[in-house]
C-alpha positions in Angstrom: 0.0 0.1 0.1 1.5 3.5 -1.0 2.3 5.8 2.1 0.1 8.5 3.2 0.8 12.0 1.2 1.3 14.6 3.8 1.2 18.0 2.7 2.1 21.2 4.8 0.7 24.4 4.1 2.7 27.0 5.9 1.7 30.9 6.8 1.5 33.7 9.0 -2.6 33.3 8.9 -2.9 36.7 10.6 -5.8 36.4 10.0 -6.8 33.3 8.1 -8.5 34.6 5.0 -11.3 33.3 2.5 -8.1 32.9 0.1 -6.2 30.8 2.7 -9.4 28.6 3.2 -9.7 28.1 -0.7 -6.3 26.8 -0.9 -6.9 24.4 2.3 -10.1 23.0 0.6 -8.2 22.5 -2.7 -5.2 21.3 -1.0 -7.3 18.4 0.6 -8.0 17.2 -2.9 -4.4 16.5 -3.4 -2.9 15.0 -0.3 -4.2 12.4 2.4 -3.0 14.6 5.4 -2.8 18.6 5.6 -0.7 20.1 8.2 -1.5 23.8 8.3 1.2 25.4 10.1 0.8 28.8 11.6 4.4 30.3 12.0 5.4 32.2 14.8 6.8 35.0 12.7 7.8 37.2 15.1 9.1 39.7 12.7 5.9 40.5 11.4 4.3 42.0 14.4 1.5 39.7 14.1 -2.0 41.3 15.5 -3.2 38.0 16.3 -1.0 35.9 19.3 -0.3 32.1 17.9 -2.9 30.6 19.9 -5.5 32.9 18.9 -4.3 32.5 15.3 -4.8 28.8 16.0 -8.0 28.8 17.4 -9.2 31.0 14.4 -8.2 28.3 12.0 -10.2 25.7 14.3 -13.2 27.8 13.8 -12.8 28.1 10.3 -12.5 24.3 9.4 -15.3 23.7 11.9 -17.7 23.5 9.1 -15.9 20.9 7.0 -17.1 17.5 7.0 -16.0 15.2 9.5 -14.0 13.3 7.3 -11.9 16.4 5.8 -11.4 17.7 9.4 -10.1 14.2 10.5 -7.3 14.7 7.8 -6.2 18.2 8.9 -3.9 19.0 11.8 -2.9 22.5 12.8 0.8 22.5 14.1 2.5 25.7 14.6 6.1 25.9 13.9 9.2 28.1 14.5 12.5 27.8 12.2 13.0 26.8 9.0 9.8 25.5 6.8 11.8 22.6 5.5 12.7 21.4 9.0 9.0 21.5 10.0 8.1 19.6 6.8 10.6 16.8 7.6 9.5 16.7 11.1 5.7 16.0 10.3 6.5 13.6 7.4 5.4 15.8 4.7 6.6 15.3 1.0 4.7 18.3 -0.3 4.6 21.9 0.6 1.6 24.0 -0.7 2.0 27.5 -1.5 -0.9 29.8 -2.4 -0.3 32.5 -4.9 -2.1 35.5 -5.7 0.1 37.5 -8.3 3.7 37.7 -10.2 5.0 39.4 -7.4 4.3 36.6 -5.0 5.7 33.9 -7.4 9.4 35.9 -7.5 9.6 35.6 -3.8 8.0 31.9 -3.7 10.2 30.4 -6.2 13.5 31.6 -4.7 12.1 29.9 -1.5 11.1 26.7 -3.2 14.7 26.5 -5.0 16.3 26.8 -1.8 14.0 24.3 0.0 14.7 21.8 -3.0 18.2 22.2 -2.4 17.9 21.5 1.5 15.7 18.8 0.8 14.9 17.3 -2.7 12.4 14.9 -1.6 10.0 17.3 -0.6 8.0 19.2 -3.5 6.6 22.7 -3.6 3.2 23.2 -5.2 2.1 26.3 -6.0 -2.0 27.0 -6.1 -2.9 29.9 -8.0 -5.7 31.9 -6.3 -9.0 32.0 -7.9 -10.1 35.2 -9.3 -12.3 35.8 -6.6 -9.6 35.7 -3.7 -6.6 37.0 -5.8 -6.5 40.0 -4.3 -7.1 39.3 -0.8 -3.9 39.8 1.6 -4.2 39.6 5.5 -2.0 42.8 6.0 -4.9 44.8 3.8 -7.9 42.7 5.6 -6.2 43.9 9.0 -5.8 47.5 7.5 -9.5 47.7 6.5 -10.6 46.5 9.9 -7.8 48.8 11.6 -9.6 51.8 9.7 -13.3 50.4 10.6 -14.0 49.2 7.1 -16.0 46.0 6.3 -13.9 42.7 6.1 -16.9 40.6 5.6 -16.3 39.8 2.2 -12.7 38.7 2.7 -12.8 36.5 5.8 -15.3 34.2 7.3 -18.1 35.5 9.9 -16.0 34.2 13.1 -12.9 36.0 12.0 -14.9 38.9 11.0 -16.4 39.3 14.5 -12.7 38.6 16.1 -11.3 41.6 13.9 -14.4 43.6 15.2 -13.7 42.7 18.7 -9.8 43.1 18.2 -10.0 46.7 17.3 -12.8 47.7 19.6 -10.1 46.6 22.2 -7.9 49.3 20.5 
């Protein structure tokens, strides 16, 4: 019997957006197990703590089928992605692309990872036209300035953003 194909979908997910969730759903068609890896990424100065981001991801997959939820693991990581991928037994790293500007950075990272670990492939999933423009940083900016982010994130994330900015 063939071994289980494990994919890693890494990111800051600060917060997770509709675009991220599209990549999660599509990734489940490609792998047997999907490890969503929120990076601690202190350098980015996240709005939400690591635990909040994990909880947000858990909330957003709550509506998935029981079979799909059973195939998802949420495992935060700190350090090199390729080390994390090895640690969880991944054979695939999944990256979402929105625009050509994403591709330039992502292809460099994929090539570096391939040099460090040739047995782990990187797969790029292009965002659909509906989600191409959504970026967590823009969502946070809109929310910070009192705008409506409901079309870019789930209802649960929308409420968390409202609550976060109410508190100041």
